[in-house]
N, C-alpha and C positions, 0 to 999 in steps of 0.2 A: 683810702679804701683798699682793702685787700680781700681775697677770696675767703679767708678764714672768718672775717667779720660778716661777709654776706651769708656764709653757711650758718653762722650763729643767729643772724637776723631771721633767716628763713625758718630755722627750727623754732625760734621764739614765736614767729608769726603763726606757726602751725599749732604749737602747744598753748600759746597765750599764757605762758607761765615761765618766768625767769628761773624759778626753782627747778621745774621739770627739765627745762633746757639745759641747765647746769648738770643735772643727773645724766641726761642722754649723751651729752658731749664730754662728760668727765672733766668739767671745769668747776672752779669755785664760782658761787653765785655772783660774787663781786666782779669776777672777770667778765661774766655775761653782761652785767650792768655797764661795765666800763666800755666794752666793745660797742654796745648799742649807742651809748652816749657819744662815743667817737664818731660813729656814722652820722648821728643826728647833727653834730657840730660841723662835720664836713659838708653835709648837704644843706644845712641851715633850715631844717624842718624837724618837727616832732614825728617820729615814726610810730610811737605808741602813746596812747592816752592812758594815764594811770587813774584808775578808779578804785581807791582803797588798795586792797591786796590784789585786785584784778587789773589786767591790762587788755586793751583792745587796739586793733590797728587803726591808725588814722587814714584818711584818704591818700595822703602822701605815702604812708606805709604800704597801702595796697598796691600803689603804682610801682614802688620799689620792689615789692614781692614778685611782680611779673618780670621785671628786668633782671632781678637777681637769679631767678630760675633759668632764664636764657643764658646768662653769663656763666653759671656753673655748668650748664649742659654743654656750652661751647668749650669750656675748659676740659671737660671729660672727653669730648670728641677730639680735641687737639692732642691730649695725652695718648689717646688710643691710636690716632694716626701716626704719631711719632713712634710709639712703641711698635706698631706693625712694621714700620720702615726699618727699625733697628733689628727686627727679627730676621731680615734678609741680609745675611752676612756676605761680604764680598771677599773672594779669594783670588789673588792675582798670581798667575802661574806663568813662568817663562819656559820656552822650549823651542827647539828647531822644528822646521816644517816636518821633517821626517818622523820625529817623535809624535808631533800633534796628529799626523794623519795615520800612522801605522801602529802606534803603541798606545796612545792615550785614550782613544774612544772606549775601550773596555774598562779602563780605570775610572773614567768619568761615569760610565753606566753604573758601576757598582757603588761609586761614591754618592751619586745622586739618589740612589735607593735609600741610603742612610741619612743623607742631608739634602732633602729636596728643596729647602729654602735657601741654600747657599748658591749665590751667583758666582760663576767662574769667568774670569777674563784672561785670555791668553795674550802674551806679548812675545815677539820674536827674540830669541837669545841664541846667537850663533857661536859665541866663544865664551871661555871662562871669564875673560876681562869684562865682557858686557854683562854677564850674570853678576859678577862681583859688584859692579857699579850700581846696577839696578836694585840689588838686594841691600846694598849699603845705604841707599837714600830712601828705602821703603817703597820703591815703585813695584817691587815684587815681594810676595810672601814666601815663595818657594820657586826653585828653578831646576829644570832638567838640563844638566851640562853635558854636552857631547863634544869631547875634545881630548887632546893629549893631556895627561895629568900635569897640573901646575899646583904648587903649594899656595894655599889661600888661608892664611891663619885666621882671618876674620869670618870665615864661613865654616859652618858645620855641614859636612858632606858625607854621604854614604854611597858606596859603590853599588850600582845596580847590575851592570852587564858590560862585558867587553864587546865592542862592535866590530863586526867583520866587514872591512872595506874591500871592494873588489872592482876590477876593471871589467866593463861589459860592452859588448858590441852586438850587432846583428849576427845571426848564426853564420859562422865561418869556421874553417879548419886552420888551426895554427900549429906549426911544427915545433915551436920552441916558446918558452916563456917570454913575456914582453919585457924589454930592457928600456932603460932611460933613453938610449940612442934611437931605439925603434919608435919611441913616443914622439921624437922630433919629426917623424913622417906622418903623424896622425892628426886628424881633426878631433879636438876634444870638446865635448858638450858638457859644460860645467854649471854648477850652482852659482848663485850670486857671489860677488866679491865679499870677503869677510867670513864666509862659511868656514868653520873650523877645519873640516877635512880637505876642502879645497886649498886653504892656507897651507896645510901640512904637505900636500902634494906639490904645490908650487915652490915651497921652501926647499924640498928635496931636489926638485928638478933644477933649481937655481944653483944648488951646490954642485950638481953634475954638469952645469953649463949648458943645459938643454931647455929648449922651448918648443912646444908642439907647433906643427905647421900652421894650425889655426885653432883659436880658442873662441868658442861661442858661448855666451852667458845666457842663462835662463832664470826666470824668477820662480819657475814651477818645476818640481821634480817630475810630475806627470808629463809635462811638455818634453823634458829631456828624454824620458823613456820612449815616448812616441817617435821622436826624431831618431833615436838609436834603432828602434825597430824598423824605421824606414831606410836605414843604412846611411844616414847623414854623418855618422861619426861614432866615436866611442865615448864612454863616460866612466866616472869614478864615484861610486856611491856605496852607502851601507847596503850589505846584502839583503837586509830585511825588506828594503823598498822594492827589490826586483825579484823576490822569491817566486811570486806568482808567474811572472814572465819567464823565469828560468824553467819552472816546472812545465809550462806550456810550450817551451821550445822557441819562444819568440826572440829571446836573446841568449847570448852565450857568455859564460864567465871566461875571462882571459887570464891565465896564470901570469905572474910577474916576478921578476928578480929584484924589484925595488925593495929596499930595506926601510919600510915605514914603521915608525913608532906606533905602538898600540893606541887605539882610540877607545875611550870608556864613556859610558853614560853614568853620571852620578846624579843623585838628588841632593840639593843643597839649600840651606837657609842661613840667615845671619845668626851667628853664635849667641848673640845677646837677645834675640827675638823671643818674646813671650808667645808660646805656641798654644792657640786655643784648641779645644777638643776637635773641631772640624778639621783643622790643619794636621793635627796628630793622626786622625783617621785617614786623611788623604795620603800622608806619607806612608802609613802602614799598608794601605791598599796598593799603592804604587810598588812598594818593595815586594809584596806578595805576588803581584802580577809579573814583575820582571824576574822574580825567582823561578816562576814556571817556564819562562823563556830559556833560562840557563840550564834547566834540568834535562 
């Protein structure tokens, strides 16, 4: 028994004519007769009584009519439910905390005005290597990579902006730029191990044979800023995350003589990925928003 046979049976039960049923369903009359006969053989009952050229429903046919209506209605509900679920597209985006908090809200606001049914999930991406791995296995659809540039042939990536990384402390007066040797006397308040710009700073200090007097690790950039404001140490962060505090005079940028390679934020996806319209729109909006930051 399949749903096509039940639909044929219900139509025949309504019209009480195999000829009219064939016309309505665009089947040959022999196909209608065969489908009804298959149902009768499977159920072991007569569904119609043939009275010359007329047919009428038997008692068994009337009972099947009730169940067939319920079954077809349930089939329609199932398809509708599944279709509605499929309408909500899932977009998996990777980014560092600094991007998620300070850059992406305006991108998401504009994107969701265009695609209100797209659900977005964010996953932490601290380095190029992490982004590459997650994009390669399909755990991400697109990633914002904030790192020194590395060649990644399997990724399609586009430059968004060069990030300005600065040393910041509570308001003080410094007579000269900060050197690697002076950092050895400081307490550094840093992001979690694995963060790209922390990795970059530590690698440079290692080459100089320098280690800060004390290094305190935080999971939150906001926590770092509050501790810097309280005078507990200095930090090394993208300037974008402390612009408000700099403007208010709560912290001070400390010039440095350290020769750090530039850090860029790129948007990237797997070069072989089929980009649906919503992802293309997301990329376009992100590029437009970052462009305004660089202007």
